[in-house]
C-alpha positions as CSV (number, residue, x, y, z in Angstrom):
1,M,-65.9,-48.7,32.3
2,T,-63.8,-49.0,29.0
3,Q,-64.3,-46.6,26.3
4,T,-64.3,-49.3,23.8
5,S,-68.0,-50.4,22.7
6,G,-69.6,-53.7,22.9
7,S,-69.9,-54.2,19.2
8,E,-66.2,-53.5,18.5
9,P,-64.4,-56.7,17.1
10,L,-62.1,-58.3,19.6
11,F,-59.4,-58.5,16.9
12,S,-59.3,-55.7,14.6
13,S,-57.7,-56.0,11.2
14,P,-54.0,-54.3,11.3
15,G,-53.9,-51.1,9.9
16,K,-57.6,-50.7,9.5
17,P,-58.8,-47.3,9.7
18,D,-60.7,-46.5,12.9
19,R,-64.3,-45.9,11.9
20,A,-64.9,-43.2,14.3
21,L,-62.1,-41.2,12.9
22,A,-62.7,-42.0,9.2
23,S,-66.4,-40.6,8.8
24,P,-68.1,-37.5,9.8
25,G,-71.1,-37.7,11.9
26,P,-72.7,-36.1,15.1
27,A,-69.0,-36.1,16.7
28,P,-67.6,-32.6,17.5
29,L,-65.5,-31.3,14.6
30,A,-62.2,-31.8,17.0
31,S,-63.2,-35.2,17.0
32,R,-63.7,-35.7,13.2
33,M,-60.5,-33.9,12.5
34,R,-58.2,-36.1,14.6
35,P,-55.1,-36.9,12.8
36,R,-54.8,-40.4,11.4
37,T,-51.3,-40.6,10.4
38,F,-48.1,-38.7,11.2
39,D,-48.4,-36.9,7.8
40,E,-51.5,-35.2,9.1
41,F,-50.3,-34.7,12.5
42,V,-49.4,-31.0,13.4
43,G,-46.9,-30.0,15.9
44,Q,-44.7,-31.8,18.5
45,D,-41.8,-32.1,16.1
46,H,-39.4,-32.5,18.9
47,I,-41.1,-35.7,19.9
48,V,-42.3,-37.2,16.5
49,G,-40.6,-35.2,14.1
50,Q,-38.5,-37.1,11.3
51,G,-35.4,-38.4,12.9
52,T,-36.5,-38.3,16.6
53,L,-36.1,-41.1,18.8
54,L,-39.6,-41.9,19.3
55,R,-40.5,-41.7,15.5
56,K,-37.6,-44.1,14.8
57,S,-39.0,-46.5,17.4
58,I,-42.4,-46.5,16.1
59,E,-41.3,-46.9,12.5
60,A,-39.2,-49.7,13.4
61,D,-41.9,-51.4,15.1
62,A,-39.9,-51.2,18.5
63,M,-42.4,-49.1,20.6
64,P,-41.6,-48.8,24.0
65,S,-44.0,-48.2,26.8
66,I,-44.3,-44.3,26.9
67,V,-46.2,-41.6,29.2
68,L,-47.4,-38.6,27.1
69,W,-47.4,-35.3,29.4
70,G,-48.7,-32.3,28.2
71,P,-51.7,-29.8,28.3
72,P,-55.0,-30.3,26.8
73,G,-55.7,-30.2,23.2
74,T,-52.0,-31.0,22.3
75,G,-52.5,-34.3,20.8
76,K,-51.9,-37.1,23.5
77,T,-54.6,-39.3,22.7
78,T,-54.2,-38.6,18.7
79,L,-50.7,-39.5,19.0
80,A,-51.3,-42.7,20.9
81,R,-54.2,-43.7,18.2
82,I,-51.3,-43.0,15.3
83,I,-48.8,-45.1,17.1
84,A,-51.3,-48.0,17.3
85,R,-52.1,-47.8,13.6
86,T,-48.4,-47.4,12.5
87,T,-47.3,-50.3,14.5
88,R,-50.5,-52.2,13.4
89,S,-51.3,-52.9,17.1
90,H,-54.9,-53.2,18.6
91,F,-55.7,-50.0,20.5
92,A,-57.4,-50.5,23.8
93,P,-58.3,-47.1,25.4
94,L,-59.5,-46.7,29.1
95,S,-60.2,-43.4,31.0
96,A,-58.8,-43.4,34.5
97,V,-61.8,-41.2,35.4
98,T,-64.3,-44.1,35.0
99,A,-62.2,-47.4,34.5
100,G,-61.2,-49.5,37.5
101,V,-59.0,-52.6,38.1
102,A,-61.9,-55.0,36.8
103,D,-61.8,-52.8,33.4
104,L,-57.9,-53.2,33.3
105,R,-58.2,-57.3,34.0
106,R,-60.7,-57.6,31.2
107,V,-58.4,-55.7,28.6
108,I,-55.4,-57.6,29.7
109,D,-57.2,-61.1,29.3
110,E,-58.4,-60.0,25.7
111,A,-54.6,-58.6,24.9
112,R,-53.4,-62.4,26.1
113,K,-55.9,-64.0,23.7
114,R,-55.1,-61.8,20.9
115,Q,-51.5,-62.3,21.3
116,S,-52.0,-66.1,21.7
117,F,-54.5,-66.6,18.5
118,S,-53.3,-63.8,16.0
119,G,-50.0,-62.6,17.3
120,Q,-51.3,-59.1,17.3
121,R,-50.0,-56.7,20.1
122,T,-52.1,-54.4,22.3
123,I,-51.4,-50.7,22.9
124,L,-53.3,-50.1,26.6
125,F,-53.8,-46.5,26.4
126,I,-55.1,-44.8,29.6
127,D,-56.1,-41.2,29.5
128,E,-55.6,-39.1,32.7
129,I,-53.3,-41.9,34.1
130,H,-52.8,-39.5,37.2
131,R,-56.5,-40.1,38.1
132,F,-55.5,-44.0,38.9
133,N,-54.5,-44.4,42.6
134,K,-51.4,-46.3,43.5
135,A,-52.9,-49.6,43.5
136,Q,-54.7,-49.4,40.3
137,Q,-51.4,-48.1,38.8
138,D,-49.6,-51.1,40.3
139,A,-52.2,-53.4,38.6
140,I,-50.6,-52.5,35.4
141,L,-46.9,-53.4,36.4
142,P,-46.8,-57.0,35.7
143,F,-48.5,-56.9,32.1
144,V,-46.0,-53.8,30.9
145,E,-43.1,-56.1,32.2
146,D,-44.0,-59.1,30.6
147,G,-45.2,-57.6,27.4
148,T,-48.6,-58.5,27.6
149,V,-49.5,-54.8,26.6
150,T,-47.6,-51.8,25.3
151,F,-48.5,-49.0,27.6
152,I,-49.2,-45.5,26.7
153,G,-50.4,-43.2,29.6
154,A,-51.5,-39.6,28.9
155,T,-51.7,-37.0,31.6
156,T,-51.7,-33.1,32.2
157,E,-50.0,-33.6,35.5
158,N,-46.6,-33.9,36.3
159,P,-45.8,-37.6,36.1
160,S,-43.0,-37.4,38.7
161,F,-45.7,-36.7,41.2
162,E,-48.7,-38.5,39.9
163,V,-47.3,-41.7,38.4
164,I,-45.6,-44.3,40.5
165,S,-41.9,-44.9,40.2
166,P,-41.9,-48.4,39.1
167,L,-44.3,-47.4,36.3
168,L,-42.1,-44.5,35.4
169,S,-39.1,-46.7,35.3
170,R,-40.5,-49.2,32.6
171,S,-41.6,-46.3,30.3
172,R,-40.1,-43.3,28.6
173,T,-41.7,-39.8,29.2
174,F,-42.3,-37.4,26.4
175,K,-43.8,-33.8,27.1
176,L,-45.9,-32.4,24.7
177,E,-45.8,-28.6,24.3
178,P,-48.8,-26.2,23.7
179,L,-49.2,-25.9,19.8
180,S,-48.0,-22.6,18.6
181,E,-50.1,-20.0,16.8
182,A,-48.5,-21.2,13.3
183,H,-49.7,-24.8,14.1
184,L,-53.2,-23.8,15.1
185,R,-53.5,-21.6,11.9
186,V,-52.7,-24.8,9.9
187,I,-55.2,-27.0,11.8
188,L,-58.0,-24.2,11.5
189,M,-57.4,-24.1,7.5
190,K,-57.5,-27.7,7.3
191,A,-60.8,-28.0,9.0
192,I,-62.2,-25.4,6.9
193,E,-61.2,-27.0,3.6
194,D,-61.7,-30.5,4.2
195,T,-65.0,-31.6,2.7
196,E,-64.8,-35.3,4.1
197,R,-64.6,-34.6,7.8
198,G,-64.2,-30.8,8.2
199,L,-66.5,-27.9,7.1
200,G,-65.6,-27.7,3.6
201,A,-69.3,-28.4,2.7
202,L,-70.3,-25.3,4.6
203,H,-68.2,-22.8,2.6
204,V,-66.8,-21.2,5.5
205,R,-64.6,-18.2,5.4
206,L,-62.7,-17.1,8.4
207,T,-61.6,-13.3,8.6
208,D,-58.2,-12.6,9.5
209,D,-59.3,-10.9,12.9
210,A,-61.3,-13.8,13.6
211,T,-58.4,-16.3,13.1
212,D,-56.1,-14.1,15.1
213,E,-58.7,-14.0,18.1
214,L,-59.2,-18.0,17.8
215,V,-55.4,-18.9,17.9
216,A,-54.9,-16.2,20.8
217,V,-57.8,-17.4,22.9
218,A,-57.1,-21.1,22.2
219,S,-53.8,-21.0,24.2
220,G,-52.1,-23.7,22.2
221,D,-55.3,-26.0,22.5
222,A,-56.4,-27.3,19.1
223,R,-59.7,-28.7,20.7
224,T,-60.7,-25.5,22.0
225,A,-60.0,-23.8,18.5
226,L,-61.8,-26.2,16.4
227,N,-65.0,-26.7,18.6
228,A,-65.2,-22.7,18.8
229,L,-64.8,-22.6,15.1
230,E,-67.5,-25.1,14.6
231,L,-70.1,-23.6,16.8
232,A,-69.4,-19.8,15.1
233,S,-69.5,-21.5,11.7
234,G,-72.8,-23.2,12.4
235,A,-74.2,-20.1,13.7
236,A,-73.1,-17.9,10.6
237,E,-75.7,-17.0,7.9
238,P,-74.8,-18.0,4.2
239,D,-74.5,-15.2,1.8
240,A,-76.1,-15.0,-1.8
241,V,-73.4,-17.4,-2.9
242,G,-73.5,-19.8,0.0
243,V,-70.2,-18.7,1.7
244,R,-70.3,-18.4,5.7
245,T,-68.3,-15.5,6.9
246,V,-67.2,-16.0,10.4
247,T,-66.2,-12.8,12.3
248,V,-64.2,-11.9,15.1
249,D,-67.4,-11.0,17.0
250,A,-69.0,-14.6,16.2
251,V,-65.5,-16.0,17.6
252,R,-65.9,-14.2,20.6
253,E,-69.4,-15.2,21.2
254,A,-68.7,-18.6,20.6
255,M,-65.8,-18.8,23.0
256,Q,-67.6,-16.6,25.6
257,S,-64.8,-16.4,27.9
258,R,-61.3,-17.7,27.9
259,T,-60.4,-20.8,29.9
260,L,-56.9,-20.1,31.5
261,L,-54.7,-22.9,31.9
262,Y,-54.3,-23.3,35.6
263,D,-54.5,-26.1,38.0
264,R,-54.5,-24.9,41.8
265,A,-52.9,-28.4,42.7
266,G,-50.8,-28.8,40.0
267,D,-47.7,-27.7,37.8
268,Q,-49.4,-24.5,36.6
269,H,-50.0,-23.5,40.5
270,Y,-46.3,-23.8,41.1
271,D,-45.0,-22.5,38.1
272,I,-47.0,-19.3,38.2
273,I,-46.1,-18.5,41.9
274,S,-42.6,-19.3,41.0
275,A,-42.8,-16.6,38.2
276,L,-44.4,-14.1,40.6
277,H,-41.8,-14.5,43.4
278,K,-38.9,-14.4,41.0
279,S,-40.4,-11.2,38.9
280,L,-40.7,-9.5,42.2
281,R,-37.0,-10.5,43.4
282,D,-35.9,-9.0,40.2
283,S,-37.7,-5.9,40.7
284,D,-40.0,-6.1,37.6
285,P,-43.5,-4.9,38.6
286,D,-44.9,-5.6,35.0
287,A,-44.2,-9.2,35.0
288,G,-45.1,-9.3,38.8
289,L,-48.5,-7.7,37.9
290,Y,-48.9,-10.2,34.9
291,W,-48.3,-13.3,37.0
292,L,-50.4,-12.1,39.8
293,G,-53.5,-11.5,37.3
294,R,-52.9,-15.0,35.8
295,M,-53.4,-16.6,39.3
296,I,-56.4,-14.3,40.4
297,E,-58.2,-14.7,37.0
298,A,-57.6,-18.4,37.1
299,G,-59.3,-18.6,40.3
300,E,-56.4,-19.0,42.9
301,D,-57.2,-18.5,46.4
302,P,-56.4,-14.8,47.1
303,L,-55.1,-15.6,50.5
304,Y,-52.7,-18.1,49.2
305,I,-51.2,-15.1,47.2
306,A,-51.3,-12.9,50.2
307,R,-49.3,-15.5,52.1
308,R,-46.7,-15.6,49.8
309,L,-46.6,-11.7,49.4
310,V,-46.3,-11.5,53.2
311,R,-43.3,-14.3,53.1
312,F,-41.5,-12.3,50.2
313,A,-41.8,-9.1,52.2
314,S,-39.6,-10.7,54.8
315,E,-37.4,-13.1,52.6
316,D,-36.6,-10.9,49.9
317,V,-37.1,-7.3,51.1
318,G,-36.5,-7.7,54.7
319,M,-35.0,-4.8,56.6
320,A,-33.9,-3.1,53.4
321,D,-37.7,-1.4,53.5
322,P,-39.5,-2.6,56.8
323,N,-42.9,-1.1,55.3
324,A,-43.0,-3.9,52.8
325,L,-44.2,-6.4,55.4
326,V,-46.7,-3.8,56.7
327,I,-48.0,-3.3,53.0
328,A,-48.2,-7.1,52.4
329,M,-50.1,-7.7,55.7
330,A,-52.5,-4.7,54.9
331,A,-53.2,-6.6,51.6
332,Q,-53.9,-9.9,53.4
333,Q,-56.3,-7.8,55.6
334,A,-57.9,-6.2,52.6
335,V,-58.7,-9.6,51.2
336,H,-60.4,-10.5,54.5
337,F,-62.2,-7.5,54.8
338,V,-63.5,-6.8,51.1
339,G,-62.7,-10.1,49.2
340,L,-62.6,-10.4,45.5
341,P,-62.7,-8.8,43.0
342,E,-62.3,-5.5,45.2
343,A,-59.3,-7.0,46.8
344,N,-57.4,-7.4,43.3
345,L,-55.9,-3.9,43.4
346,A,-54.8,-4.3,47.2
347,L,-53.0,-7.4,46.1
348,A,-51.7,-5.5,43.0
349,Q,-50.4,-2.6,45.2
350,A,-48.6,-5.0,47.4
351,A,-47.1,-6.8,44.3
352,V,-45.7,-3.4,42.9
353,Y,-44.6,-2.1,46.2
354,L,-42.6,-5.3,46.7
355,A,-41.2,-5.2,43.2
356,T,-39.8,-1.6,43.5
357,A,-38.7,-1.9,47.0
358,P,-34.9,-2.1,47.8
359,K,-34.0,-5.8,48.1
360,S,-32.1,-7.6,50.9
361,N,-32.0,-11.3,51.9
362,S,-29.8,-10.7,55.0
363,L,-32.7,-11.3,57.3
364,Y,-33.3,-14.6,55.6
365,A,-29.7,-15.6,55.7
366,G,-29.4,-14.8,59.2
367,Y,-32.3,-16.8,60.4
368,S,-31.2,-19.6,58.1
369,A,-27.6,-19.5,60.2
370,V,-29.5,-19.4,63.3
371,Q,-31.4,-22.6,62.3
372,D,-28.3,-24.3,61.1
373,D,-26.6,-23.7,64.6
374,I,-29.6,-24.8,66.5
375,R,-30.0,-28.2,64.7
376,K,-26.0,-28.8,64.8
377,G,-25.2,-27.1,68.1
378,P,-26.0,-28.0,71.8
379,N,-28.8,-26.3,73.4
380,E,-26.7,-24.1,75.9
381,P,-28.1,-22.5,78.8
382,V,-29.1,-18.8,78.9
383,P,-26.0,-16.6,80.4
384,L,-26.9,-16.0,83.9
385,H,-26.8,-12.1,83.7
386,L,-29.6,-12.4,81.2
387,R,-31.9,-14.5,83.1
388,N,-34.8,-12.9,85.1
389,P,-34.1,-13.2,89.2
390,V,-37.9,-13.4,90.1
391,T,-37.2,-15.2,93.3
392,G,-34.8,-15.1,96.0
393,L,-33.6,-18.4,95.3
394,M,-32.8,-17.3,91.9
395,R,-30.9,-14.5,93.1
396,A,-29.1,-16.7,95.2
397,F,-27.6,-18.7,92.1
398,D,-26.7,-15.2,90.7
399,Y,-29.7,-14.9,88.0
400,G,-29.5,-11.6,86.7
401,K,-26.1,-10.6,88.4
402,G,-23.9,-8.2,86.4
403,Y,-26.8,-7.5,84.1
404,K,-26.5,-3.8,82.5
405,Y,-29.6,-2.0,81.9
406,A,-29.2,-0.2,78.6
407,H,-31.3,3.2,79.3
408,E,-28.8,3.9,81.9
409,Y,-25.9,4.3,79.7
410,E,-25.0,7.0,77.1
411,G,-26.5,6.4,73.9
412,H,-28.8,3.7,75.6
413,F,-26.1,1.2,74.4
414,V,-23.9,-1.2,76.7
415,D,-21.0,-3.5,75.8
416,Q,-22.4,-6.9,77.1
417,E,-22.5,-10.4,75.7
418,H,-25.9,-11.8,75.1
419,L,-25.1,-15.0,73.4
420,P,-24.1,-18.5,75.0
421,P,-20.3,-18.7,75.5
422,G,-20.0,-21.4,72.7
423,L,-21.3,-18.9,70.1
424,R,-19.8,-15.7,71.5
425,G,-19.1,-13.2,68.6
426,R,-21.2,-15.1,66.2
427,R,-22.7,-12.7,63.5
428,Y,-26.0,-14.0,62.1
429,Y,-27.5,-10.6,60.6
430,S,-25.0,-8.6,58.2
431,P,-27.1,-5.9,56.5
432,S,-26.7,-5.1,53.1
433,N,-26.1,-1.5,51.7
434,Q,-29.7,-1.6,50.3
435,G,-32.5,0.9,51.6
436,Y,-32.7,1.4,55.2
437,E,-30.1,-1.4,56.0
438,R,-27.6,1.1,54.8
439,E,-28.4,3.2,57.7
440,M,-28.8,0.1,59.9
441,G,-25.4,-1.2,59.2
442,A,-23.4,2.1,60.1
443,R,-25.3,1.9,63.4
444,L,-24.3,-1.8,63.8
445,Q,-20.6,-1.0,62.9
446,S,-20.6,1.7,65.3
447,W,-22.0,-0.5,68.1
448,R,-19.6,-3.3,67.3
449,R,-16.5,-1.1,67.3
450,S,-17.8,0.3,70.9
451,R,-17.5,-3.4,72.1
452,G,-14.0,-3.5,70.8
453,A,-14.1,-7.2,70.2
454,S,-13.6,-9.4,66.8
455,P,-16.1,-12.1,66.2
456,A,-14.9,-15.3,67.6
457,N,-16.7,-17.2,64.6
458,G,-19.3,-16.7,62.0
459,T,-19.2,-13.5,59.9
460,T,-16.4,-11.3,60.1
461,E,-16.6,-7.4,59.7
462,E,-15.0,-7.9,56.4
463,D,-17.3,-10.3,55.3
464,A,-20.2,-7.9,56.3
465,T,-18.7,-5.1,54.4
466,E,-18.5,-7.3,51.4
467,R,-21.8,-8.6,51.6
468,G,-23.1,-4.9,51.9
469,E,-21.6,-3.9,48.9
470,T,-23.3,-6.8,46.8
471,G,-26.6,-6.4,48.6
């Protein structure tokens, strides 16, 4: 279903202000204060600041099809409307949440008629473009390619994964950033002072600490900040001279709780787990706790976090501290046993332990080398002396012949080859000099010297020593 009303004229007058934007009414403050020109637009200077490629293209009336990618409340829809007004194009908005192919066809038909009768171009704006499936996105392609419409898509999700490649190749992608605190302060002051569309008639005074609270909790989202301001201002009682003072308590009551920017299947999910993993790897418990908290408080599945901690314990700590895996598994069991919010601290305990544990990726590197040899090399048979001779026939074929039982030898150690002939002497595990691996490394070097054979291929003793020194 299209967002344009049935009463909207088919051909809008070039440059005519959008009625919904030009006059105040029951619309929310964020909608009424939507900028109408680049002079009113705040933020995103890297995209539409003076001299930028997109700004020059718009002002030269050579607007390409684009995809606007960024978090909520950063100006994607506003920017699309400003582009349409600046280029004197008809603005045809659709929401991918409610629209379908039939709506697209209708907009395209109208665009063709408009282009034929008046020469006016149409900007097809599709909000939440990532919600269109492949077939729906495919339906746009021919009309973008032949110039029937100029396409502007808006999405909060990474277009690389959510927008089909043919559509991306016909568009330029621009990334919008969360608004800075300075930008939000400018937007709030404009809304307070504007008597036409804003709160100027209410004589609102926003205290300094209330302003600080608004810009902090809004997290770069102008819509959130403006709507909270409107709610708090409407609830404030005017004083003797008619001034409505909005305090920090009023802002907190209007905001209720902070909405964290997070998507359990999108960029935030992967970006924050990456930040957590790298913070732990770099032995930073403070950052580790912060990113862990961001995920938990945003509603991430705690078992997903626990699984990543278990993986980290083996991949980045490994045998430098074997207890790391024990701690991580205990946190996973705590999540199962007590659930949230009680298990928050168990996950936090595991994160801090992993961050402060000695680090080694020797186990990870060793197993990766094993995988590589298995993929590339032949599946060699198990050497006869290592096979289990459970029947007389097996013994007749020399299964188990010559096997040395380690517990019958001094130090419970024997000089015996255990790899297939083609991998003889291959070294997969080379311990670092971190934590428990320092002790393990000395023990392994002693055993390897006792065997008295240099490695035939793979990691040498010198390589292992060098890796141990660097960790």
